[in-house]
N, C-alpha and C positions, 0 to 999 in steps of 0.2 A: 504493500500500500504506500509506503513512504517513497518508493521509486516513482510511482505515478505522480505524486505531488512534486517531487524534484523535477521530473520531466515536464510537468505543467509550468513550473517556474522557468525552466530552460526554454520551453517553447514561447512563453510570454516574453521573456527577455530577447530571444532571437527575433521574434516578430516585431517587437517594439524598436529594436536597434537596427535590424538589417532589412526586414520585410517578410512577406509571407513565404518566400522561398527558403527561408531558414528552417521552416518546419520539416521538409523532407531531408535536408542536410543533417539536422540534429537527429532525426529518426533513423536515418541510415547509419550514422555513427553509433547510436544506441544499439541497434540491431546487430551490428558487427561486433561491438564490444561484449554484449551479453551472450550472443549465440542463440541457437534455436531452442535450447532446453527450458528457458524461462518465459516463453510466450511473449517476446518483446513487441510483436506487432499490436497485440491487444492493449498492452500497457501504454505503448506510444500513442495509440488512437485515443485512449481515455485521457492521457495527459494533454494532448493537443486540444481535445474538446473542452476540457476544463479551462485551459488557458484562454481560448477564444470566447468561452462563456463569460469569463472574467472581463474581457474587453467589452463585450456586449453590455454587461451589467454596469461597468464603469461609464460607458457612453450613455446608457439609459438614465443614470443618476445625474449626468451633467447636462443633458439636453433632451429635446423632444424626439427620442428614438422611436416611440410609438407612431408619431405623426409621420416620420420619415419612412418607417416600414409600411404604413398604409399608403403613402404616396407612391412608393416604389411598387407596392403590390398592385395598385391600380394601373400603373404604367406597364407592368409586366403581365397583367391579367392573372395574378396569383394572390391568394390570401396572405396577409402579413405574417402569420405564424409560419407559413412555409418558407418564407425568406429567412426567418430566424433559424429554422432547422437546417436549411441549406448552408447558412453561414457557419454553423457548427459542424456540419458533416464534411465540408470542404477540407479543413485541416485534419480532421479525424481520418478521412480516407487517404489523404497524402501521407500522413504519419504511419498509418497501418501498412500501406504498400511499401514505403521506403524502409521501414523497420523489417518487413518480411524479406526484402531483397538483401538488406544488411545481414540478417541472420542466416540467410541462405549462402552468402559468400564468406561468412566467418570461418576462420580456420578451425577445424575440429581437432581436439586433442587426440594424439595417436596413442592407441592402446596396443601394446605388444602382447600377443598371446603366448603363453608358455608352451 
């Protein structure tokens, strides 16, 4: 659980300072470092979703995020909640796929059989 929170902080910092493309870079590194045994893709997706939900909550407290979502929803012919869900799914899917690739390319420890 603590690794999901740490990943969330890393994704939030990366997004804030670098941009959205930091999400797959961080997730790729996470998957490669952890390897396939600890399900890094699921943890990375949860961490990215938490980070971007934090951004949405912060923006909602500072300004009229509901009005913006409704206006965009009308322009895109979508309900406002769908836009919020898509905004959270975007980094989650990016992080999941990049962490899966990282875990798949991680070096596996060599086990010598007697």
